[in-house]
N, C-alpha and C positions, 0 to 999 in steps of 0.2 A: 674317183669322183663320186659325187652323190648320185643316187638313182634317179633324181629329178630330171637329169639331162639325158637319160638313155635314149629318148626318142628324137633328139635333136638332129642326128645325122640322117634320119629318115624323113625329116621335114624339109622339103625343097625350098619352101618360102623362107625358112630360117637360114638355110645355107646361102640364099641370095642376100638376106638382109643383115645377117650377123656373121662377120668374117670369122671362120673357125680355123685356127692354126692347127690345133689338135684338141682332142677331148680332155687333155690334161691342162689346157689353157682356158681359163674362164673368159667369157665375153661379157659385154654389158648386160645382155639378156639374163645371163646366169646371176649377175650381181645385183640387178635392180631390186628384187624382192628383199634381199638381205640388207642392202643399204637403207631401204625404206624402213625395215624393222628396226635397224639400229637407230635411225633418227626418231622413230616412234618412242623408243625408250628414253633417248637423251634430249629430245626436242630441238636443241641448238648445239652444233658442234663445229669445231675448226676442221678444215679439210685434212690437215695433217693427222689428227686423231682418227678421223673416219678411215683414212688410208691405213693407219696402224691396225685398227680393229679389223678392217676388211682383209688385210694381209694375213692376220691370224685365222680368220674364217676360211680364207682360200687354202691355207696350208692344212687346216683341220679337215677339210673336205677333199684332200688329195689333189688339188689343182696346183699348177705352177703359178708363181707370182706374176702379175701383169698390172702394174699401176695405171696404165692409161685406160684400162677397162673400167676402173673405179671412177675416173673422171668422166668417161663417157656415160656411165650409169647415172651419175649425178646430173650431168647436162640433160640427158633425156628425161629424167624425172622432173627436172625443172621445166622443160618445154611443155610437159603435160600437167604442170602445176601441182605435182605431188610434194615437191619441196621448193623452197625459195632460197635465194642467194642474196641476203640483205647487205652484205659487205664483203670486202676482200677476204677470202679464205674462210668465210663463215657460211654454214648451211643450216637451214631449219626446216622442220616439218610444217606442212600446211594443213588446213582443215580437211582438204581432200585426201591428203596423205594419211592423216590420222584415221579417217573413215575407211580406208582401203585395206583389203587383204590381198595384195598383189600376188598373182601366180606367175609361174614361168610362161604360161600361154599368154597372159596379159602383157608380160614384158616383151614377148615377141611382137605382139600387136603394136605396142608403143614404138618399138624399133622400126616396124614397117611404116607407121605414120611419119616418124621422124625422117626416115629415108625418103619417103615420097615428097615431103616438104622440102628437103634439101635438094632433091632432083628438080623440083619445080622452080626453086630459086635459081639454080644453075642454068636452067633452060629459059629464064626470063619470064616465067609465068607466076601468077599470084598463087601462093600455096594454099591448099585447103586447110581450114582450121578445125 
């Protein structure tokens, strides 16, 4: 795997918020910066094409394939308004996404915010925005 993720197992917040099956399995935190970079280059893409390109990136970086992490990465980027989902199976970059140079640390922070919102909804509380 890439050296980007070497500190992930030492970060307890990451362990709580990003389910890690093994360090050969990417999670959405690993994939968010790469998905965003892909959409920066292409602007608008079908999810199937995003998945194909990300599978290639996953293999090039020594990870095992995990399609659901690609979907979670897109979903979380959408919740933070880095990307938009204008129609069935179509994703596009937003102005916020174009202006961002998302890091792995920022991906973890996104994951933490999404997790907190999901927990608030499940508990019947109004989520923080």
